[in-house]
Structure formats: structure tokens, C-alpha cells
MIDRENBA-707395 format. One record per residue (C-alpha): residue in one letter; x, y, z. Coordinates in nm, 2 decimals. Example, Ala and Ser with C-alpha at 12.3 -4.5 7.8 and 13.67 -1.06 7.14 Angstrom:
<sites>
SITE residu     px     py     pz
SITE      A   1.23  -0.45   0.78
SITE      S   1.37  -0.11   0.71
</sites>
This chain:
<sites>
SITE residu     px     py     pz
SITE      X   4.33  11.67   2.39
SITE      X   4.62  11.53   2.59
SITE      X   4.65  11.16   2.66
SITE      X   4.89  10.89   2.76
SITE      X   4.88  10.55   2.59
SITE      X   4.89  10.23   2.79
SITE      X   5.18   9.99   2.80
SITE      X   5.35   9.77   3.06
SITE      X   5.68   9.95   3.08
SITE      X   5.83  10.28   2.99
SITE      X   6.03  10.58   3.10
SITE      X   6.05  10.95   3.01
SITE      X   6.30  10.86   2.75
SITE      X   6.02  10.68   2.56
SITE      X   5.83  11.01   2.51
SITE      X   5.70  11.07   2.16
SITE      X   5.51  11.36   2.00
SITE      X   5.25  11.33   1.73
SITE      X   5.04  11.61   1.57
SITE      X   4.81  11.36   1.40
SITE      X   4.68  11.18   1.71
SITE      X   4.53  11.46   1.91
SITE      X   4.23  11.28   2.06
SITE      X   4.16  10.94   2.22
SITE      X   3.97  10.82   1.91
SITE      X   4.26  10.90   1.68
SITE      X   4.50  10.73   1.91
SITE      X   4.29  10.42   1.92
SITE      X   4.24  10.42   1.54
SITE      X   4.60  10.51   1.44
SITE      X   4.82  10.36   1.71
SITE      X   4.60  10.07   1.80
SITE      X   4.64  10.15   2.17
SITE      X   4.39  10.24   2.44
SITE      X   4.45  10.59   2.59
SITE      X   4.48  10.63   2.96
SITE      X   4.29  10.96   2.95
SITE      X   3.99  11.05   2.75
SITE      X   3.72  11.32   2.71
SITE      X   3.55  11.19   3.03
SITE      X   3.88  11.28   3.21
SITE      X   3.95  10.93   3.33
SITE      X   4.29  10.91   3.51
SITE      X   4.33  11.28   3.46
SITE      X   4.52  11.34   3.79
SITE      X   4.80  11.10   3.69
SITE      X   4.83  11.24   3.34
SITE      X   4.84  11.60   3.48
SITE      X   5.11  11.49   3.72
SITE      X   5.33  11.39   3.43
SITE      X   5.27  11.70   3.23
SITE      X   5.34  11.93   3.53
SITE      X   5.65  11.73   3.64
SITE      X   5.96  11.94   3.66
SITE      X   6.22  11.66   3.66
SITE      X   6.27  11.33   3.48
SITE      X   6.24  11.14   3.81
SITE      X   5.89  11.28   3.87
SITE      X   5.79  11.22   3.51
SITE      X   5.91  10.86   3.52
SITE      X   5.72  10.80   3.85
SITE      X   5.40  10.93   3.68
SITE      X   5.46  10.71   3.37
SITE      X   5.52  10.41   3.59
SITE      X   5.21  10.47   3.79
SITE      X   4.99  10.51   3.48
SITE      X   5.15  10.21   3.30
SITE      X   5.23  10.44   3.01
SITE      X   5.50  10.44   2.75
SITE      X   5.41  10.71   2.50
SITE      X   5.30  11.07   2.55
SITE      X   5.11  11.28   2.30
SITE      X   5.10  11.66   2.33
SITE      X   4.97  11.95   2.12
SITE      X   5.02  12.32   2.12
SITE      X   4.70  12.40   2.32
SITE      X   4.83  12.20   2.62
SITE      X   5.12  12.44   2.66
SITE      X   4.90  12.75   2.61
SITE      X   4.52  12.78   2.63
SITE      X   4.45  12.44   2.79
SITE      X   4.74  12.47   3.04
SITE      X   4.53  12.61   3.32
SITE      X   4.30  12.31   3.29
SITE      X   4.59  12.08   3.35
SITE      X   4.70  12.28   3.65
SITE      X   4.36  12.29   3.81
SITE      X   4.31  11.92   3.75
SITE      X   4.63  11.85   3.94
SITE      X   4.57  12.10   4.22
SITE      X   4.23  12.27   4.25
SITE      X   4.36  12.50   4.53
SITE      X   4.68  12.63   4.38
SITE      X   4.55  12.61   4.02
SITE      X   4.77  12.80   3.78
SITE      X   4.92  13.04   4.04
SITE      X   5.25  12.85   4.06
SITE      X   5.30  12.89   3.69
SITE      X   5.16  13.23   3.59
SITE      X   5.03  13.56   3.73
SITE      X   4.75  13.77   3.58
SITE      X   4.84  14.14   3.59
SITE      X   4.64  14.45   3.50
SITE      X   4.79  14.61   3.19
SITE      X   4.68  14.96   3.07
SITE      X   4.49  14.96   2.74
SITE      X   4.66  15.21   2.50
SITE      X   4.44  15.52   2.43
SITE      X   4.18  15.44   2.70
SITE      X   4.23  15.62   3.03
SITE      X   4.19  15.41   3.35
SITE      X   4.11  15.10   3.14
SITE      X   4.31  14.78   3.19
SITE      X   4.32  14.43   3.03
SITE      X   4.44  14.12   3.21
SITE      X   4.76  13.97   3.08
SITE      X   4.93  13.65   3.19
SITE      X   5.30  13.65   3.28
SITE      X   5.45  13.31   3.30
SITE      X   5.68  13.22   3.59
SITE      X   5.99  13.01   3.59
SITE      X   5.81  12.70   3.70
SITE      X   5.60  12.71   3.39
SITE      X   5.90  12.67   3.17
SITE      X   6.02  12.37   3.37
SITE      X   5.70  12.17   3.33
SITE      X   5.72  11.86   3.11
SITE      X   5.45  11.96   2.88
SITE      X   5.62  12.29   2.79
SITE      X   5.96  12.12   2.76
SITE      X   5.82  11.87   2.52
SITE      X   5.59  12.09   2.31
SITE      X   5.80  12.41   2.29
SITE      X   6.16  12.27   2.32
SITE      X   6.12  11.92   2.18
SITE      X   6.25  11.76   2.50
SITE      X   6.59  11.93   2.45
SITE      X   6.76  12.12   2.73
SITE      X   6.75  12.49   2.66
SITE      X   6.96  12.75   2.84
SITE      X   6.77  13.08   2.84
SITE      X   6.94  13.38   2.67
SITE      X   6.70  13.64   2.82
SITE      X   6.45  13.68   3.09
SITE      X   6.15  13.91   3.15
SITE      X   6.19  14.12   3.47
SITE      X   5.84  14.23   3.60
SITE      X   5.74  14.47   3.87
SITE      X   5.38  14.50   3.99
SITE      X   5.17  14.69   4.24
SITE      X   4.95  14.49   4.47
SITE      X   4.73  14.79   4.59
SITE      X   4.47  14.71   4.33
SITE      X   4.41  14.35   4.44
SITE      X   4.15  14.43   4.71
SITE      X   3.93  14.61   4.44
SITE      X   4.00  14.40   4.13
SITE      X   4.16  14.08   4.24
SITE      X   4.46  14.15   4.03
SITE      X   4.79  14.33   4.08
SITE      X   4.88  14.61   3.84
SITE      X   5.18  14.60   3.61
SITE      X   5.43  14.87   3.69
SITE      X   5.73  14.79   3.48
SITE      X   5.86  14.50   3.26
SITE      X   6.20  14.47   3.08
SITE      X   6.37  14.20   2.89
SITE      X   6.71  14.14   3.04
SITE      X   6.98  13.87   3.05
SITE      X   6.89  13.60   3.32
SITE      X   7.17  13.74   3.54
SITE      X   7.06  14.09   3.49
SITE      X   6.70  14.01   3.58
SITE      X   6.81  13.82   3.89
SITE      X   7.03  14.12   3.99
SITE      X   6.74  14.36   3.94
SITE      X   6.51  14.15   4.16
SITE      X   6.78  14.12   4.43
SITE      X   6.85  14.49   4.44
SITE      X   6.49  14.61   4.42
SITE      X   6.40  14.82   4.73
SITE      X   6.05  14.95   4.66
SITE      X   5.90  15.29   4.59
SITE      X   6.02  15.62   4.75
SITE      X   5.69  15.66   4.94
SITE      X   5.46  15.41   5.11
SITE      X   5.20  15.44   4.84
SITE      X   5.19  15.27   4.51
SITE      X   5.42  15.43   4.26
SITE      X   5.64  15.35   3.97
SITE      X   5.92  15.56   4.10
SITE      X   6.17  15.33   4.27
SITE      X   6.52  15.36   4.42
SITE      X   6.78  15.08   4.40
SITE      X   7.00  14.96   4.68
SITE      X   7.13  14.62   4.78
SITE      X   6.84  14.42   4.92
SITE      X   6.69  14.07   4.93
SITE      X   6.33  14.20   4.90
SITE      X   6.16  14.04   4.60
SITE      X   5.85  13.86   4.49
SITE      X   5.55  13.94   4.71
SITE      X   5.75  14.03   5.03
SITE      X   5.72  14.37   5.19
SITE      X   5.43  14.62   5.19
SITE      X   5.12  14.50   5.01
SITE      X   5.08  14.85   4.87
SITE      X   5.41  14.88   4.69
SITE      X   5.54  14.75   4.36
SITE      X   5.74  14.43   4.37
SITE      X   5.95  14.24   4.11
SITE      X   5.83  13.90   3.99
SITE      X   6.09  13.65   3.90
</sites>
């Protein structure tokens, strides 16, 4: 459960975390404050706006609009419940700006795939992740996951297929994405050639592998 507690003033610098008050009833009982959000999803859009904010300015605006001073998060908000927050904020985009589900081969089972989520850069910039995982502290990444995927399977399954993924330095991952030039043929393949190029993301042919930043 994720909630904000009411007050007359407050900024992002007033954020607090508490593992003990994980539901509105607990907040009311322990903190003697009335939550802005509750199991009935009252004021959920404003709260979601704070948790998905990617800057202090946006977070402060959400707090001011809600009249909140304290924020309570838990681990599920940055993991299993994160899609709910994303959909409450934007039912059209949903979780797409923050993660991509890709088909990943199941070891030992031919032509069998599972769906695995790969988080995008925007996910790590959200306020809920920065609070819950990084304790509100600025963190400079030491590594990045470089991902290439094939979009040919989307028409049949609704998901792209994972082609390659490697853990690199942030600069190395960026360089790999910038120099990606697609497969040798027009069909979907994991064989790629590298040359200086600006093609990345979902640009180019819809049947060829692409790197995801």
C-alpha cells in the first residue's frame, strides 16, 4: 500500500520512509494522520504523479497539490505493484515508458519462451525507485544492461523476442547502441554487423533486432 499523509506544507526534502506503516489504517493509528490515498484509491492520480516524478520540481508540485508532507513507500511499490502506479497515472501508456516485456527462451524446452521484464532508464529515475532502492541518495550507475530484441514476433505474440543482452559500462552500452547497424539480412537474426550509425531503439525495419537503451 502506498500513501501520502496530509499536511499544510511540505517539499520533497520532507520525504520519510517507514516499513511499519504500510497501509492507511496503520498510518492513521501510528502517525495520527489521515492518508491522502487509501484502499478505495482516493486521490490516486496525484499520488501516482509524485511516485512517477523524475525530478524534485515535479515531486514538489505533486506534494503541494496534494497538501502532503510525508511519503511512505514499501518494496512492492518499486517492483510488483509498480505497473499499477503507472496505469493509474496513464492508462494509455501504462508501464511502457518504464519497462519492456520480452520473450526469453526457456532452457531445455525448444520453441518455448517466458516473458521477462527489462527496465528502462526512466524507471530508475522515478521517485518511488529512488526512495525505495536508493534511499533518496543520488547514485551514479557503474554498469548498464545492453539489450537487443527482434520485433518480428510482435504480430503473433504481442511481444518482441530477446536476441542479446550484455552488462557493460554505461559508456560502453551507449556506444553499442549508437553503433548498432542491424542484421546482415532483412530477416530476423542474431548475427549483426557493427558500423557507426545512429539507429537504435525501435527505429528501422520492424523485422530486425534493435538495441534497447
